[in-house]
N, C-alpha and C positions, 0 to 999 in steps of 0.2 A: 622208935620211929616207925611209921607205917609206910610201906612201899606198895605201889600198884605195879604188878609184874605178871609175867607169863608163867603158868604152871603147866607142865607137859602132861598130856594125856594121850591115849591112843596106843596102838600095838607097836611092836618092834618095827622100826624103819617106816612107820606110818604116823608121824607126829601130828598132833593138833594141840591147841593150847587153850586153856581157860585163862581169862584175865581176872586176877584176884587181888584183893587187898590183903596184905599179910604183914606181920612184923618183920622188920629187916633182918632179924637174927634167925628166922625160921628157915628151914631147908627149902630148896626149890619146889619139891613136890610134897612138902610137909603141911603143917597146920596153916590155915588161912582164916581170915575174918569174914569175907563175903565174896561171892562170885559176881564179877562185874561185867562179864562178857565172854565171848568165844571167838577164836581166830583159827582158821584152817588155811595154811599157806599152800596146800597141795592141790586145791581146786584152781581153775582158771576162769575168772579172776578169783583171787583169794577171798574166802568167806569171812566177813567180819560182822559180828553182832555185838552191840554194846548197849549197856544200860546207862545212858548218858546222864540221867538225873542223879543216879547213885555215884557215878564217877565225879560229877561236879561237886556233890556233897563231900566225898572223901578228900578231893583236892582242896576244897575250901577249908577243910579242917586241918590241912597241912600235910596230907599224904603226898609223897614224891613218886612220880612214875619212873620206872627203870628205862634204860636206853631203848630196849626192845619195845616196851609199851609205848614210848614216845613215837617210834616209827609207825606202829599200828595206828595210833591216834592221829598222826599226821596224814596217813593215807586215807583215813575216814573223815578228815576235816574237823575232828573234835577239838583240837587245840585252838583253832581260830574261833570256834563257837564259845569255848570256855573264856577266851579273852573278852568277847562281847558280853558274856554272862557277868564277868567281874565288873564291867563298866556299867552294868545296870539294865541290860536288855532282859525282857521277860523270859522266864524259863519255858513257858508254853510255846512261844514263838520259836525258840531254839530247838525244842524237842520236835515240833512239827517239821522244821527244816531238816533235822537229823533223820527223821523217819522217811522223808522224801528222798534224801541222799542214799539211805540204806536200801530202799527199794530199787533205785537206779543202779546201785553198785552190786548188790547181791543177786546175780542171775542164778537160776537153778543150776547147781554144779553138775547134776546128773546129765542134763541136756548138753552142756558144753563139753563134758568129757566124752559123751556118746558121739557128738558131732566130730570130735577130733579123731576118734578111732575108726569111723566109717569112711 
């Protein structure tokens, strides 16, 4: 079974995560099939970059997202768009909507961190 889950990357005490498709038996940071996105919870707001077309493809083939991946997808609005994709809405429309949401959500993390420290 294929799972969509988080793979930890980053230095000690500075976690960031790649969202990957991996076999459910593989280790957390072990072999994976494809990188589907990136998640950094340390920025304000959290940085989320997703390849939604590839995520839709994997989920339509039966891949199950982990609980942590579901939380990231929910905060990005991906699950609602996926439900509309399953009902037949065009992929191009959904991807354009996702791109607009990502631009609104992902503020430059360096500027927001600098504004907090000054």
